[in-house]
C-alpha positions as CSV (number, residue, x, y, z in Angstrom):
1,M,-18.0,177.4,-8.4
2,D,-19.3,177.0,-4.8
3,I,-21.6,179.9,-3.7
4,L,-23.1,180.3,-0.3
5,I,-26.0,182.6,0.2
6,T,-27.3,183.7,3.6
7,V,-30.5,185.8,3.9
8,L,-29.6,188.3,6.7
9,G,-32.2,188.5,9.6
10,D,-33.8,185.2,8.5
11,E,-33.6,183.3,11.9
12,A,-36.6,181.1,11.0
13,G,-35.0,180.1,7.7
14,S,-38.2,180.8,5.7
15,E,-36.5,183.3,3.4
16,A,-33.6,181.0,2.6
17,S,-36.2,178.2,1.8
18,S,-38.1,180.7,-0.4
19,L,-35.0,181.5,-2.3
20,A,-34.2,177.8,-2.8
21,E,-37.7,177.2,-4.0
22,W,-37.5,180.2,-6.4
23,L,-34.3,178.9,-7.9
24,R,-35.6,175.3,-8.3
25,A,-38.6,176.8,-10.2
26,D,-36.3,178.6,-12.6
27,E,-35.8,176.5,-15.8
28,D,-32.3,178.0,-16.4
29,V,-31.0,177.0,-13.0
30,P,-29.8,173.4,-12.6
31,K,-31.9,171.8,-9.9
32,S,-29.0,169.5,-8.8
33,A,-26.9,172.6,-8.1
34,I,-29.2,173.8,-5.2
35,S,-29.1,172.7,-1.6
36,L,-30.2,174.1,1.7
37,A,-27.7,173.7,4.5
38,R,-27.9,174.5,8.2
39,T,-25.0,176.2,9.9
40,P,-25.1,175.6,13.7
41,T,-23.9,178.2,16.2
42,A,-20.4,177.7,17.5
43,K,-20.0,175.3,20.4
44,G,-21.1,176.8,23.6
45,E,-22.9,179.7,22.0
46,M,-26.6,180.3,21.9
47,G,-28.4,181.6,19.0
48,P,-30.4,180.6,15.9
49,V,-29.3,178.0,13.3
50,T,-28.8,179.8,10.0
51,D,-30.1,178.4,6.8
52,I,-27.8,178.8,3.8
53,V,-28.5,178.3,0.2
54,Q,-25.6,176.4,-1.3
55,L,-25.0,176.5,-5.1
56,L,-22.5,174.3,-6.9
57,L,-22.4,175.8,-10.4
58,D,-20.3,175.4,-13.5
59,P,-19.3,178.5,-15.5
60,T,-22.2,178.0,-18.0
61,T,-24.9,178.3,-15.4
62,T,-23.5,180.9,-13.0
63,S,-24.9,184.0,-14.8
64,A,-28.4,182.6,-15.1
65,T,-28.4,181.5,-11.5
66,L,-27.2,184.9,-10.2
67,T,-29.8,186.6,-12.4
68,A,-32.5,184.4,-10.7
69,V,-31.1,185.3,-7.3
70,A,-31.4,189.0,-8.2
71,A,-34.9,188.5,-9.5
72,W,-35.9,186.9,-6.2
73,L,-34.5,189.9,-4.3
74,T,-36.5,192.3,-6.4
75,A,-39.7,190.3,-5.8
76,R,-39.4,190.7,-2.0
77,R,-42.1,192.9,-0.5
78,Q,-39.8,194.2,2.2
79,T,-36.2,195.2,2.0
80,T,-34.1,192.0,2.1
81,T,-30.3,191.7,2.3
82,I,-28.3,188.7,1.3
83,H,-24.7,187.8,2.0
84,I,-23.0,185.9,-0.8
85,K,-19.7,184.1,-0.3
86,S,-17.6,182.3,-2.9
87,G,-14.1,181.2,-1.8
88,D,-12.5,184.1,-0.1
89,R,-14.8,186.7,-1.8
90,E,-17.9,188.0,0.0
91,V,-20.5,190.6,-0.9
92,E,-23.8,191.8,0.5
93,V,-26.7,192.9,-1.7
94,E,-29.8,194.7,-0.6
95,S,-33.0,194.3,-2.6
96,A,-33.7,198.0,-2.8
97,S,-30.4,198.5,-4.7
98,I,-31.4,196.2,-7.6
99,K,-33.1,197.8,-10.6
100,D,-32.2,195.3,-13.3
101,P,-31.6,191.6,-12.3
102,A,-29.4,190.9,-15.3
103,Q,-27.1,193.9,-14.5
104,A,-27.0,193.0,-10.8
105,A,-26.0,189.4,-11.8
106,K,-23.2,190.8,-13.9
107,S,-22.0,193.0,-11.0
108,L,-22.2,190.0,-8.6
109,M,-20.1,187.9,-11.0
110,E,-17.4,190.5,-11.2
111,E,-17.4,190.8,-7.4
112,I,-17.1,187.0,-6.7
113,E,-14.8,186.1,-9.5
114,G,-12.5,189.0,-9.0
């Protein structure tokens, strides 16, 4: 499963880098599945380059990885919103809405798997 995560409002890319580092530190998340990609603006447009965390997961690691993403969100000091895309499915999650990372991961799985 290919999952793209964008941290909204993160023009400097520091939050996306923080998320990637958090995931790499989690022993349940395969390190080889995590990459940080840059999405340039469209040709002729001005604006920031967006950093995206790209995850290439197999079914056995998806739940643990999404739990780690939810845990990262709950650890944010200020309200943080992420945009998750997998195939043609997209969902946004705000840190303030997460009470239990495992339950949030389950809900995310349902959203992106259909």
